[in-house]
C-alpha positions in Angstrom: -22.9 -27.1 41.0 -22.0 -27.7 44.5 -22.8 -31.3 45.9 -23.4 -30.9 49.7 -22.7 -34.3 51.5 -24.3 -34.9 54.8 -22.7 -37.8 57.1 -24.7 -39.6 59.2 -21.8 -42.2 60.8 -23.0 -42.5 64.7 -19.7 -41.3 66.0 -20.9 -37.7 64.2 -22.7 -35.2 67.0 -24.2 -32.4 65.9 -26.4 -29.4 68.6 -29.8 -29.6 68.4 -31.0 -27.1 65.9 -34.5 -27.2 64.8 -34.9 -29.1 61.5 -36.7 -26.8 59.5 -33.9 -24.4 60.5 -31.6 -26.7 59.6 -33.3 -27.5 56.1 -33.5 -24.3 55.9 -30.3 -23.1 55.7 -29.4 -26.6 53.5 -31.9 -25.7 50.9 -30.8 -21.7 50.4 -27.0 -23.1 50.5 -28.0 -25.3 47.7 -30.2 -22.7 45.8 -27.4 -19.8 45.8 -24.5 -22.5 44.8 -26.3 -23.2 41.7 -27.3 -20.0 40.5 -26.0 -19.4 36.8 -22.6 -17.0 36.8 -24.0 -16.1 33.5 -27.2 -14.2 33.4 -30.3 -14.7 31.2 -30.1 -18.1 31.3 -27.0 -18.3 28.9 -24.8 -20.7 30.7 -21.0 -20.5 30.4 -19.6 -23.5 27.8 -16.8 -23.9 30.1 -19.3 -24.6 33.5 -21.1 -27.6 31.6 -17.3 -29.3 31.3 -15.6 -31.8 33.3 -11.8 -29.8 34.8 -10.0 -32.3 31.8 -12.8 -31.2 29.0 -12.0 -27.2 29.9 -8.5 -27.9 29.9 -8.8 -29.4 26.7 -11.1 -26.9 25.9 -9.0 -24.0 26.1 -6.1 -25.2 24.4 -8.1 -26.4 21.4 -9.3 -22.4 21.2 -6.1 -21.6 21.3 -4.6 -23.9 18.8 -7.1 -24.7 16.9 -8.7 -21.3 16.2 -8.2 -21.3 12.2 -6.1 -24.0 10.4 -6.0 -22.5 7.2 -7.5 -23.3 3.4 -4.4 -26.1 2.9 -3.3 -29.1 4.3 -0.8 -32.0 4.6 -3.3 -33.6 1.2 -2.7 -30.2 -1.2 0.7 -30.3 -2.6 1.3 -26.3 -1.3 3.4 -26.0 1.4 2.1 -24.5 4.7 4.1 -21.7 6.1 4.0 -20.0 9.3 6.2 -16.8 10.8 8.3 -18.8 12.6 9.8 -21.0 9.3 8.8 -18.4 6.2 12.0 -17.2 6.4 14.1 -19.8 7.2 12.5 -22.2 4.3 12.6 -19.3 1.6 15.4 -17.0 2.1 19.0 -18.3 1.3 17.7 -21.6 -0.5 19.1 -23.2 -3.7 15.3 -23.1 -5.1 12.6 -20.5 -6.0 9.8 -20.2 -3.8 6.0 -19.1 -4.7 4.4 -17.9 -1.3 0.8 -17.0 -1.2 -0.2 -14.9 1.7 -3.7 -15.4 2.6 -6.4 -14.4 4.5 -8.7 -17.5 5.6 -11.9 -15.6 6.0 -11.3 -13.8 3.1 -14.1 -14.9 0.3 -11.8 -14.4 -2.6 -8.9 -16.3 -0.8 -11.8 -19.0 -0.9 -12.4 -19.4 -4.3 -8.9 -19.1 -5.4 -7.7 -21.8 -2.9 -8.7 -24.8 -6.0 -6.5 -23.0 -8.5 -3.6 -22.5 -6.1 -4.0 -26.3 -4.9 -4.1 -27.4 -8.8 -1.4 -24.8 -9.7 0.7 -26.7 -7.2 -0.3 -30.0 -8.3 0.4 -28.4 -11.9 4.1 -27.6 -11.9 5.0 -30.6 -9.0 7.4 -31.6 -10.7 9.2 -28.4 -10.7 9.5 -28.7 -6.9 13.8 -29.1 -6.8 13.4 -25.3 -8.9 10.2 -23.7 -6.8 8.0 -24.6 -3.9 4.9 -23.5 -3.8 3.7 -22.3 -0.2 1.2 -20.5 1.5 1.2 -18.2 5.0 -2.2 -17.3 6.8 -2.5 -13.8 7.8 -5.3 -14.4 9.8 -3.6 -16.4 12.8 -2.1 -13.6 15.0 1.2 -15.4 15.3 1.5 -14.6 11.7 0.1 -10.9 11.9 4.0 -9.4 12.3 5.2 -11.2 9.2 2.2 -10.0 6.6 2.7 -6.4 8.1 6.7 -6.9 7.6 6.0 -8.1 4.0 4.0 -5.3 3.6 0.6 -7.5 2.5 -1.7 -4.9 1.7 -4.9 -6.9 0.5 -5.6 -11.1 -0.1 -4.5 -13.1 -1.8 -0.7 -11.7 -2.7 1.8 -13.5 -4.2 5.1 -12.9 -4.2 8.3 -14.8 -5.7 11.5 -15.3 -4.6 14.5 -16.0 -6.4 16.9 -18.7 -5.7 19.3 -17.3 -2.7 17.4 -14.7 -1.8 18.6 -12.6 0.7 17.4 -11.0 4.0 16.9 -6.9 4.0 15.5 -4.1 4.1 12.2 -4.0 1.5 13.0 -7.7 0.8 9.8 -8.8 0.2 9.7 -10.7 -3.3 8.6 -9.9 -6.5 4.9 -9.3 -6.9 2.6 -11.7 -8.7 -0.6 -9.9 -9.5 -2.2 -12.7 -11.9 -5.0 -14.8 -10.3 -5.8 -16.8 -13.2 -3.5 -20.6 -13.1 -1.7 -20.1 -16.6 -1.3 -16.3 -16.0 0.9 -17.1 -13.0 2.5 -19.7 -14.5 3.6 -17.7 -17.1 4.7 -14.7 -14.8 6.7 -17.4 -12.9 8.8 -18.8 -15.7 9.4 -15.2 -16.5 10.7 -14.3 -13.2 12.6 -17.8 -13.2 14.3 -17.0 -16.9 15.8 -14.1 -15.1 17.2 -15.5 -12.3 20.6 -14.3 -11.8 22.4 -16.1 -8.8 21.0 -19.2 -10.6 21.9 -23.5 -8.7 24.1 -25.8 -10.4 21.0 -28.0 -11.7 19.0 -24.7 -12.8 17.9 -25.4 -16.4 18.9 -23.7 -19.4 15.9 -21.3 -19.7 17.9 -19.0 -22.5 16.3 -18.9 -26.0 18.7 -20.5 -28.4 19.5 -19.6 -32.4 19.2 -22.6 -35.1 22.0 -23.7 -35.5 23.4 -26.5 -38.5 26.2 -27.8 -35.8 23.9 -30.6 -34.0 26.8 -31.8 -31.8 27.1 -28.3 -30.0 23.6 -29.0 -28.8 25.1 -32.1 -27.0 27.8 -30.0 -25.6 26.4 -30.4 -22.1 28.9 -28.4 -20.3 28.4 -25.0 -22.1 24.4 -25.7 -22.6 23.1 -26.9 -19.3 25.8 -28.4 -16.8 24.0 -31.7 -17.1 26.8 -34.5 -16.0 26.3 -36.9 -18.8 25.6 -36.5 -22.2 21.8 -36.6 -23.3 20.6 -39.0 -26.0 17.8 -36.9 -27.5 17.7 -33.1 -27.6 14.2 -32.0 -28.1 14.0 -28.5 -29.6 10.8 -26.4 -29.5 10.3 -23.9 -32.0 8.5 -21.1 -31.3 7.6 -17.8 -33.4 6.2 -15.7 -30.3 9.7 -14.5 -28.5 7.0 -13.8 -25.1 5.1 -17.1 -25.4 6.3 -19.9 -22.5 5.2 -22.9 -23.7 8.8 -23.4 -24.5 10.4 -22.6 -21.1 7.1 -24.9 -19.4 8.2 -27.5 -20.9 11.7 -27.3 -20.4 11.0 -27.2 -16.7 8.7 -30.3 -17.2 11.7 -32.6 -18.4 14.4 -30.4 -16.4 15.8 -33.6 -14.2 14.8 -36.6 -16.7 17.7 -38.8 -17.5 18.9 -38.8 -21.1 16.8 -35.7 -22.5 17.7 -32.3 -22.8 15.1 -29.6 -23.9 15.8 -26.2 -25.5 13.7 -23.5 -27.0 14.5 -22.1 -29.9 13.1 -18.5 -31.1 12.8 -18.6 -35.5 10.7 -15.6 -36.7 11.2 -17.1 -39.8 9.3 -19.5 -39.0 5.3 -20.2 -40.1 4.3 -22.4 -37.8 5.6 -23.2 -34.0 6.9 -26.7 -34.2 8.6 -29.5 -32.6 11.5 -31.7 -33.9 14.3 -34.1 -32.0 17.8 -34.3 -32.6 19.2 -38.6 -31.8 22.3 -38.1 -30.1 23.8 -41.0 -32.0 23.4 -40.0 -35.5 22.4 -36.8 -35.0 19.7 -36.9 -37.4 16.1 -34.0 -37.0 13.2 -35.7 -36.8 10.1 -33.7 -36.6 7.2 -34.7 -34.6 3.8 -34.0 -35.0 1.5 -32.5 -32.6 -2.0 -31.5 -32.8 -2.0 -28.3 -30.8 0.9 -26.1 -29.7 0.5 -26.1 -25.7 2.4 -27.5 -23.1 0.3 -30.5 -22.7 0.5 -31.4 -26.3 4.3 -30.5 -26.9 4.9 -32.8 -23.4 2.6 -35.7 -24.4 4.8 -35.6 -27.5 7.9 -36.3 -26.1 6.8 -38.7 -23.7 5.5 -40.7 -26.8 8.9 -40.1 -28.5 10.4 -41.4 -25.5 8.5 -44.6 -24.9 9.2 -45.5 -28.1 13.0 -45.4 -27.4 12.0 -47.4 -24.3 12.6 -44.9 -21.5 10.2 -44.4 -19.0 9.3 -41.0 -18.1 6.6 -40.7 -15.1 3.8 -37.8 -15.2 5.6 -34.8 -13.8 2.2 -33.3 -12.2 1.1 -36.4 -10.7 0.1 -34.6 -6.9 2.8 -36.5 -4.6 1.0 -38.5 -2.0 3.8 -37.7 0.7 5.8 -34.9 1.7 9.0 -34.4 3.2 9.0 -34.3 6.9 5.1 -35.3 7.1 4.2 -38.7 8.1 6.5 -41.7 8.9 9.2 -40.3 7.0 10.0 -37.7 9.8 12.0 -38.2 11.8 11.0 -40.7 15.0 7.7 -41.4 12.9 7.3 -44.9 14.7 9.2 -44.3 17.6 7.1 -41.4 19.4 4.0 -41.0 16.7 1.5 -43.4 18.5 1.2 -41.5 21.6 1.2 -38.6 19.1 -1.6 -39.4 16.9 -3.7 -40.2 20.3 -3.1 -37.0 21.6 -4.3 -35.3 18.5 -7.4 -37.8 18.1 -8.1 -37.1 21.7 -7.9 -33.4 20.8 -9.7 -33.8 17.9 -12.5 -35.3 19.3 -12.7 -32.9 22.2 -13.0 -30.2 19.6 -15.9 -31.4 17.5 -17.7 -31.9 21.0 -17.4 -28.4 21.8 -17.9 -27.5 18.6 -21.1 -29.5 18.7 -22.4 -27.9 21.8 -22.1 -24.3 20.4 -23.6 -25.3 16.9 -26.6 -27.3 18.7 -27.4 -24.6 21.3 -27.2 -21.8 18.5 -29.5 -23.6 16.2 -31.9 -24.2 19.2 -32.3 -20.4 20.3 -32.4 -19.3 16.1 -30.9 -16.8 13.8 -32.4 -13.9 15.3 -29.4 -14.1 18.3 -26.9 -11.6 19.0 -24.2 -12.9 20.9 -21.9 -10.5 22.9 -18.6 -13.3 22.0 -19.3 -12.2 18.5 -19.4 -8.4 19.3 -16.2 -8.7 21.0 -14.4 -11.4 18.5 -15.1 -9.1 15.6 -13.8 -5.9 17.9 -11.0 -8.4 18.9 -9.7 -9.2 15.7 -10.4 -5.8 14.1 -7.8 -4.4 16.6 -5.7 -7.2 17.2 -5.0 -7.9 13.6 -6.5 -6.1 10.6 -5.3 -2.9 11.6 -2.4 -3.5 12.6 -1.1 -5.0 9.5 -0.3 -1.9 8.1 3.0 -0.7 8.6 2.5 2.7 8.5 -1.1 4.3 9.1 -1.9 7.9 8.0 -4.4 10.2 5.7 -7.7 8.5 4.9 -6.7 5.7 6.5 -5.7 7.7 9.8 -9.1 8.9 9.7 -10.7 6.1 9.2 -9.8 4.5 12.3 -10.6 7.4 14.6 -14.2 7.1 13.0 -14.1 3.5 13.9 -13.3 4.2 17.2 -15.4 6.9 17.9 -18.4 4.5 17.1 -17.2 1.4 19.4 -16.3 4.5 22.7 -19.8 5.5 22.4 -21.8 2.0 21.3 -20.0 -0.6 22.1 -21.3 -2.8 24.9 -18.2 -2.9 26.9 -17.8 -2.8 31.0 -16.1 -0.7 32.9 -12.3 -1.9 31.8 -13.0 -2.4 28.4 -14.3 1.2 28.0 -11.3 2.4 29.8 -9.7 0.5 27.5 -11.5 1.5 23.8 -11.0 5.2 25.3 -7.3 5.0 25.8 -6.9 3.2 22.6 -8.5 6.0 20.8 -6.5 8.4 23.0 -3.3 7.4 21.7 -4.4 7.7 18.3 -6.1 10.8 18.5 -2.7 12.0 20.4 -1.1 11.2 17.0 -2.7 14.5 15.1 -2.5 14.7 11.9 0.9 12.7 11.7 0.9 9.3 10.8 0.8 6.0 13.0 3.1 3.5 12.9 1.2 -0.1 12.7 3.5 -2.4 15.0 3.3 0.4 17.6 -0.4 0.4 17.3 -0.5 -3.4 18.4 1.9 -3.1 21.0 0.1 -0.5 22.6 -3.0 -2.1 21.9 -1.8 -5.0 23.8 -0.3 -3.0 26.4 -3.3 -1.1 27.5 -5.4 -4.7 27.5 -2.7 -5.9 30.1 -3.1 -2.8 32.2 -7.2 -3.0 32.4 -7.6 -6.7 32.1 -10.1 -8.7 32.3 -11.7 -6.4 29.3 -12.8 -9.4 27.3 -15.1 -11.9 28.6 -14.7 -14.1 24.9 -12.5 -16.5 23.4 -14.4 -18.1 20.9 -17.1 -17.6 18.3 -20.3 -18.4 19.0 -23.6 -17.1 16.6 -20.5 -16.6 14.4 -19.3 -19.7 14.4 -19.1 -22.2 10.9 -19.6 -25.5 10.3 -16.0 -25.4 8.4 -12.6 -23.7 9.3 -12.6 -20.0 7.4 -16.3 -20.1 7.2 -18.2 -17.1 8.5 -16.5 -16.0 12.2 -15.0 -12.2 11.2 -17.0 -11.1 7.9 -20.3 -12.4 9.9 -18.8 -10.9 12.8 -18.1 -7.4 11.8 -21.9 -7.3 10.0 -23.2 -8.5 13.6 -20.9 -5.4 14.8 -21.9 -2.6 12.8 -25.6 -3.7 12.7 -26.0 -3.6 16.7 -23.9 -0.3 16.4 -26.4 1.6 13.5 -29.3 0.3 16.0 -27.7 1.1 19.3 -27.1 4.8 17.5 -30.4 5.2 16.5 -31.6 4.8 20.1 -29.6 7.4 21.3 -29.0 10.9 21.2 -25.2 11.1 22.0 -24.9 12.2 18.4 -27.1 13.9 15.7 -25.2 12.7 12.8 -27.2 9.3 10.9 -24.5 8.9 8.9 -21.9 8.5 11.8 -22.1 4.9 12.3 -21.8 4.1 8.5 -19.3 6.1 7.7 -17.1 4.6 10.2 -18.2 1.1 8.3 -17.5 2.5 5.1 -13.9 4.2 6.0 -13.1 0.5 7.9 -14.1 -2.0 5.1 -12.4 0.9 2.6 -9.1 0.8 4.5 -8.3 -2.4 6.8 -10.6 -5.0 5.9 -8.4 -7.8 4.6 -10.2 -9.3 1.4 -9.7 -6.7 -1.1 -11.9 -7.7 -3.7 -15.1 -7.9 -0.8 -13.8 -4.4 -0.1 -14.3 -3.1 -3.5 -17.8 -4.6 -3.9 -18.8 -2.9 -1.0 -17.8 0.2 -2.1 -19.6 -0.2 -5.2 -22.8 -1.0 -3.9 -22.2 2.2 -1.3 -22.0 4.2 -4.0 -24.9 2.5 -6.0 -27.3 2.5 -2.8 -26.3 6.2 -2.4 -25.0 5.7 1.2 -24.2 9.6 1.8 -27.7 10.3 1.1 -28.9 8.2 4.0 -31.1 11.3 5.6 -32.0 9.8 9.8 -30.4 7.2 12.0 -33.7 5.0 11.3 -32.4 5.4 7.6 -29.1 4.4 8.6 -30.2 1.2 10.0 -32.1 0.0 6.9 -29.9 0.7 4.9 -27.2 -1.4 6.3 -29.9 -4.1 6.6 -30.7 -3.7 3.1 -26.9 -4.1 1.9 -26.4 -7.1 3.9 -29.0 -8.3 1.8 -28.2 -7.3 -1.4 -25.0 -9.2 -0.3 -26.5 -12.3 0.7 -28.5 -12.9 -2.8 -25.2 -11.7 -4.7 -23.3 -14.8 -2.4 -25.7 -16.9 -2.2 -24.3 -20.7 -3.6 -20.7 -19.4 -3.3 -18.1 -20.7 -1.8 -18.2 -18.8 0.9 -21.4 -20.0 2.1 -21.8 -22.4 5.1 -24.0 -25.1 4.0 -25.1 -24.4 7.7 -26.1 -20.5 7.0 -27.3 -20.0 3.4 -27.1 -16.8 2.7 -31.0 -15.6 2.7 -33.4 -12.5 2.6 -33.3 -11.6 6.3 -35.4 -11.7 8.4 -37.0 -15.2 6.9 -41.1 -15.1 7.1 -41.0 -17.7 10.0 -38.9 -15.2 12.5 -41.0 -12.1 11.0 -44.0 -12.6 8.9 -45.2 -9.1 9.3 -41.9 -7.8 7.8 -43.2 -9.2 4.1 -46.7 -7.8 2.5 -47.9 -8.2 -0.9 -47.1 -4.9 -3.6 -50.1 -2.9 -3.7 -48.5 -0.1 -5.6 -45.8 1.4 -7.3 -45.5 4.2 -4.8 -41.1 3.7 -4.9 -38.3 3.5 -6.8 -36.5 1.6 -4.1 -35.6 -1.7 -5.6 -33.3 -3.1 -3.0 -37.2 -3.4 -0.9 -38.9 -5.7 -3.2 -38.3 -9.2 -3.2 -38.5 -11.3 -6.4 -41.8 -13.3 -5.0 -44.0 -10.1 -5.2 -43.4 -9.0 -2.3 -42.0 -6.1 -0.6 -40.6 -5.2 2.9 -42.8 -3.5 5.2 -40.0 -1.3 6.1 -41.6 -0.4 9.5 -42.5 -3.6 10.3 -38.8 -4.7 9.7 -36.9 -1.1 11.5 -39.1 -2.2 14.5 -37.8 -5.8 14.0 -34.0 -4.8 14.1 -34.0 -2.6 16.7 -36.0 -5.5 18.8 -32.9 -8.3 17.7 -30.0 -5.4 17.6 -31.4 -4.0 21.2 -28.9 -3.9 24.3 -31.0 -6.2 26.5 -31.3 -8.8 24.0 -27.8 -9.6 23.6 -26.7 -13.5 24.6 -23.9 -14.1 26.9 -24.2 -18.1 25.8 -20.9 -19.7 25.4 -18.6 -16.6 27.5 -15.9 -18.2 29.4 -16.7 -15.5 32.0 -20.2 -13.7 32.1 -19.5 -12.0 34.9 -17.3 -9.9 32.7 -20.0 -8.9 30.2 -22.1 -5.6 31.0 -25.2 -5.9 32.4 -28.4 -3.9 33.3 -27.6 -0.4 32.3 -23.8 -0.9 32.7 -21.7 -0.4 29.4 -24.7 1.6 27.9 -24.8 4.8 26.0 -24.5 6.7 29.6 -20.8 6.4 29.0 -21.1 9.2 26.4 -21.1 12.4 27.2 -17.4 13.3 28.8 -16.2 9.7 28.4 -16.9 9.8 24.7 -14.9 13.0 24.8 -11.7 11.3 26.6 -12.7 11.6 29.9 -12.0 8.4 32.0 -14.2 9.6 35.1 -17.4 8.7 36.5 -17.9 5.3 35.2 -21.3 4.5 35.3 -21.1 1.2 37.2 -19.5 -0.9 40.0 -17.6 -3.2 38.0 -14.5 -1.8 38.6 -15.1 -2.0 42.4 -16.4 -4.9 42.8 -17.1 -7.8 40.4 -20.4 -9.8 40.0 -19.1 -12.9 41.6 -18.0 -10.6 45.1 -21.5 -9.1 45.1 -23.2 -12.7 44.3 -20.4 -13.5 47.6 -21.4 -11.0 49.6 -25.4 -11.6 49.1 -24.3 -15.1 50.0 -22.8 -14.4 53.5 -25.7 -12.1 54.3 -28.7 -14.6 53.4 -26.2 -16.9 55.6 -26.2 -14.5 58.8 -29.8 -14.1 58.6 -30.6 -18.1 58.9 -27.9 -18.0 61.8 -30.4 -15.2 63.7 -33.0 -17.0 62.8 -31.2 -20.0 63.9 -30.3 -18.8 67.2 -33.5 -17.6 67.9 -35.2 -20.7 67.9 -32.8 -22.1 70.3 -33.4 -19.1 72.6 -36.9 -19.6 72.4 -36.7 -22.7 72.8 -35.0 -23.1 75.9 -37.7 -20.7 77.7 -39.8 -24.1 77.5 -37.6 -25.6 80.4 -36.4 -22.7 82.4 -38.3 -19.2 82.8 -36.1 -16.4 81.1 -35.7 -13.1 82.8 -33.7 -10.2 81.0 -30.6 -10.0 83.2 -30.4 -14.1 81.6 -29.6 -12.2 77.8 -28.6 -8.9 78.8 -26.4 -9.9 82.0 -26.8 -8.2 85.4 -25.5 -4.5 86.2 
């Protein structure tokens, strides 16, 4: 909104202009100045904010796009690309690192397990750190590629003093159950060769009659003081890890040493204690042989002898370097806290504004911002996380880029960008493509063709909490849109064009490996390769999406503000549902449990209307003039362009922007107004003096 201030001071003198003309000019200026630079009523979010709010909004988008699955309240240490090697390599402790992706459904379900594991072995923190790194953050993309993270979550063990070098990416931990992870961890810790001085003796000892040898701390554990009690854990199974876990639980307990004894002649597992003074041996009763029971029995014995042992599994309330414990805890912390509070409030305001607008517009809206964010994340993040792209993965990338070039709604710069990215991939031929080089080339092309993207934030796919919806939602939206655009276009005769591209992308690039496997299984079960028409492709994807929604309803990945329901809902499309009249088909995916079935013709019509090119909503774009409008960016871009040509751009966008044309229109209208004013002045002058042609044209 432009505010026009009209001065009324007595010292201000203006020429005598007809009042009607002056008001006409003023109204035209006000009308043009209040024209929304977005289109279709989609006012950009930033235009609704003050200058201060705009700056804070941009900062929040860049710094808080994704805060991950772990925070300071957990016992998990969050790592970044900037500090991973510093905190993991050449350290006097081991590290257990989870490489995860915050949008990955399995990662979200696994996060509570990882938190509990970190809490349960917190007493081992001098020996091993439990950490996590979010590969979904752009700044961590390169480090995840370097460590060859191909699926999420990926867990790696790094021994003490682990050295950096070629292919030094840690030891794999493939288990995802807490107890099995701990079993694998202690096995790795048992095999550590370069041991720190505080490393406990994890090697099983032989039963000996010389009890005094157990207290020879120099030869057994290197402890500084002679222990008062030595606990012996007798295990029949040489592969059992209960003894190892208990040794780690008490590794730094004063006056105590714990050893594991493997004796296959024993009939049962057991626990005994040797008194350091009398060297007498006492068998301690345990109800059940397990880590918790053995640990509790040792604690009870120590308490009976007035030795207090803290609960080693109690979660710490503050980590080193956090809060007041950090350098400058109180000195400069007040300002930082205030800054963080202001930032948090501003972020909440922007997110609330987005959610309110999205809720107002309803669920059946496709946002240009979500389409662009999905493509941005795929090209700059997902694809480039592989060190090498070759074979089926390279074919999948070509197919994905093909459908983007043909059907994605980009402006001229965006279409040039996609075409040149695809040409770069095609130039690789049948050879391999370096993932890091691909990302570098994509970034260079974006810089050369900028502005390419008109969005920098999720809108319709924004979740009520960090890590919910976003990229998975955007990817579904993207492929729904592409199937509809392909069905409405004659650029290709293949009904499987988009579905094949989607299948290849999900199989080879989608970071959530569990999600990818589920999709591939569902695709085979629902006979994806038997789809015969483009309309069937639209319905196949819709039906499969509903199947996924049904399976994940109530799951940890479900956003409470966006429940996973069968779409479209009855309120959105009442005619899309009807009572089952006959058993005329066996397509179980088209029936519902409430006795209704889908009216496929109505559903198809609804989907084509919802995902139509003209229906894209431009709300939330940082510059809505960059989004293609009218016929710009439609499938006319196919033909020669779809084959790699970069000529005959079907728009004026590469010459004049929408703002340029609006400004030209403003100047045009202003000139017309000035001509009208000049004519009125001339006519009014004629009332005082008779006018002759030579008065206007001049004497010859």
